[in-house]
Each structure stands twice: as C-alpha cells, then as structure tokens.
N, C-alpha and C positions, 0 to 999 in steps of 0.2 A: 504494499499499500504505500502511496506517495501523497506528499502535500504539494500543492501547486505555488510555485513561486511566480507571480504574474508580472508581465510586461518588463521587456529589457531595458526600455528607456525610462529616463527619471520622471517626465511629466508628461502625463497624456491629458487630452480632453475628454469632457464626457463623452461626446461622440464616439472617440476611439475607445474607451472603455467599453462601450456597448458593441461596437464593431468587433472588439476582441473576444468578448463572450461569444457573439454570434458566429464568428469565424474559426472557433477552436482555437484560439491562440493560447487560451488557459491550460497549458501543459504541464504536467507535475515535472519537478526537476531537483527537489530535495526530499529524501526519506524523513519519517520521524527520527530514526535514529540520529540522522546527521542534524536535524534540529534540535534534539536533545544536546548534542555536542556542543552546539553553538551557545547553550544556556548552561553548560558546564554540569550537566545532571542527566540520569536516565528517567525516561518516561515509560511505564509498563503498559502503554496502550498505542494504537495506532490512528493517525488522523488523516483523513479523506475528504475529498470533496462529496457532498450529499448528492444521491440521485433521486429522480422521481419515485422510483420504486421505494425508496426509504419513507416516503410521506406517511404510509399507515402507522408504522414503527414510530416516527417522530411526533405523530398526534397522540400516541400513547404516551411516549416521554414527557410531552409537554404536561398532559395532565396529572401523570405521576409526580412530575417536579412540583407543579404548583400545589397540588393537595397534601405533597410529602413536606416539602421545604417551606412553602408559604404559610401552612398552617399557625406557625408562632406569631405570625405577623398580621394575617388577615383573618376575618370571619369565614365560616363556610359558605355563606351567602355572597360575600365578596369574590371568593375564588371561583365559585361555580358561575357567577355573573360574568366574571372575566374571561374565563373559558368560553362562554357562550359568545360574548360581545366584543372582547378586546385583544386576548392573548391567543396566539396559534402560530402556525408555520405559513410564512410567505413563500409561495413557490416561486415569484420572482427572483428571489436570491439563488434558488437552486439552478434555474435556468442560466442566471448570469455566471454560474460557477464560483459564488463568493460565500456559499454556505458549506459548513464543515460538520462531520460528525467524528465522535471519538469512539472506537470500537475496542472491545476487549479481545484476547486471542480467540475467544469462542464464538465473536461476531455479534455480542450484544452491544446495543449503542448505549455507552454510559453518558454521553452528552452531546451537545449539538450548539452550534452559534455560528455567527457570520458578520459579515458588513455589507454596506450597499454605498453606492454613489448617490442614491435618491435622498429625499428630504424626509420621507416618512421615517418616523421614530419608532414606531410600534404598530402592532396590528396583524391580523392573518390575511390570508387571500392573495391579492396578486398587486404587488405595489404599482403606483403611477410611474410612468416613465419620465421624470423630470429630474434634472441635477440636484445634486444637495446644495443646500443655501451656504453663504460664506460670509465671513465678516469683514472681508475686504477683496478687493479686486485680485490680489495675489493669494490670498487664503483658500486652500482647497480642503473640503470638509468630507469626511467619509463617516457614517452612521453605523455604529455597533449595534447589531439586531438579533432578536430572539435566542437569547442564550438560556438553556435549559440543562440541567445536570439532574441525573437520576438519583433519588435519595439513597439508594444502595452503594451509589460511587461518591457522595459528597465528601468533601474535605480530603479528596485523594489527588488533588491538582488538576483536575479535568477542566475546571472553568478557567484556572489560570493558563493551561496550556493553549486553550481556544483563544483566549485574550492575546496571548503572545504571538500565536500564530496571525491574528488579524492584524495585529500592530506591525510585524514584520512585513506582512505583504502590502498593506497600504502605505506603509513608509516607502517601500520599494516602487509602488505605484506612483509616487511623488505627492501624497496628501501630508498637509501640516497639521490636522486638527480631528480628533476623534469626537463624537458626541453620542451619547446615548440616553435612553429612559430607563432608569432602574427601578426594579421592584424593591421593596423593603427587605426582601430575602437577599437580594444581591448586593445590596449597599456594602458590606464589608469586604466582598470580593473585589468591587470596583475601587474602593478606597485603598486597599492593600496595592493595586495595580497602578495608582498614580491618578486615577480620576478625581476631579474636583466637583463638589457640589454647585450647581449653578441656580437652580430654582425647583422649589417643591411643586409637585403635581398633585392634582385632584381630579381625577377624570370622571365625568358623569357618564353613568351607564344608561341605557334606554329603559332598564328595569327601576331606576332610581338609586340604584347602589352607587356608592362613591369608591373609587380605587385610588389610594394615595401611593405615590412615586417620587422620584427624584430626577431630573434632568441634570446630567453630568457631562463634563468635558475632560479632555486631556490634550495638551499640545505637543506634537511631535517636532521637537525644536531641532533634532539632528536627524538626517536621513539614515536609515538603515544601510551599511556599506555592502557591496556585493561580497561574496564569500572570499574570492580571491583578494580583495583588497583587505579584508579582515585579517586573512592568514598572513599577509604580507606585514601588517601592523604587529600581528602577534609575534612572528618570527623577529622582527626588528627589537621588539621589546625584550627579547630573551639575549640578544647579544649586546 
C-alpha cells in the first residue's frame, strides 16, 4: 500500500489541482514505512487513498466514531442529529484523491481523513466545486475534512498520522494555511498538532438541535522539502 505525494511543482492553481485529480496525476510515490522514517518512528498501520468501494465501511466508521468518541462531549440527541444532518463522508474528496484511510494488517479501517481545495468545512454528500477561500491574494488555503477514528483504535496515533500526511501533501502542493471545523472530541488532537482555535461554532440543525464545535487553523510557514533535499540536509548535518 502506498500514500500519494501530490504534484511535483511547488504551486498549482485550483484548476490545475482539479485537472491533476481528473487526469490521474495523483500517483503513489512514498510508502507508509518511508513516511514513518521521515517522522523518525514506526507506524503499525498502512495509509492509502480511499476508494468509492470503501464508502459503506466509511459510513460505519463515521457512526461508530461519533457514537463512541463523541459520547463524552455530546448528548445522544446531538450525535444522532449530526449523523443525520451534518456529519458524513464527502465523496468528492474520494474522487479528488485527497481522502485517506488507515488500515490494519487485517484490512480493518482504523481511521479516515483528508483535505480539500474547496471552501466547504464540513458535511457529507458531494462538495461544491469552488476554490478554498484565502486571507490574501498570495495565501492558499486547504481545508482538513472528515477525520474519524474508530474507538477501538483511539489514542494509537491514527489521527496524528492522517494529519501529518495531509500536512505533508498540502505543503508539497503549495498551500500556506490549513483550516478545519473541529468537533469537541477532536480538539485535543488538533491542538496537539499545532492548530489554533479561531472561532466557536454552534451549528443549528433542521431538528432544532445545536452542534457545538470549533473553527481552527494552522499556518504552514515552511514548505515541506522534497525527500532528496531532506536527505542532503540531514547528511550535511552529520559532517
């Protein structure tokens, strides 16, 4: 199983990102073992791009994650309302090749998450085809989307690995900033990984439940260097 490292050029327009996805430029180039070595640790799972035939298993993962890990933070009514009206799998991310699953050796999906170049912060279905908003003409923003970890695999590094993967890929694709809408259950992970709270969210549901969360961001101040450049700098540091 391989994890894709997208786009050989440092900066791409929104149109080029979409064209890359549609023309199958999203080719795998780094294995998860190689990614693990980049981080200086091993990781006992595999990361791969999600496929459309994963959707039934991903929908089960979403429900199990929300009901299991969300229970300390939300009422049962809030959770069921969110699963019906708000939270789920956005198949556009799968089509774009920017949604990933973490699998065990036995093929069980332990977690999933991804990123988007579109402005949609949350929600299931099929995202609108529009570029992400930006805070300035030179600032390119990617949105972290739809992160879920199965309760059986919580606190095993699954969410952290998915976030690091998304960060490396978006850095390589020329993005400067990550934004996301965090559930209360996900706040500790995002804070640990360097995201900063920006705005409290209180999302009104059609059934009059309110789902609280937090809008967060992280600035990617330094582009993630190519593997050969990292190896060169690491070798120079040893001499």
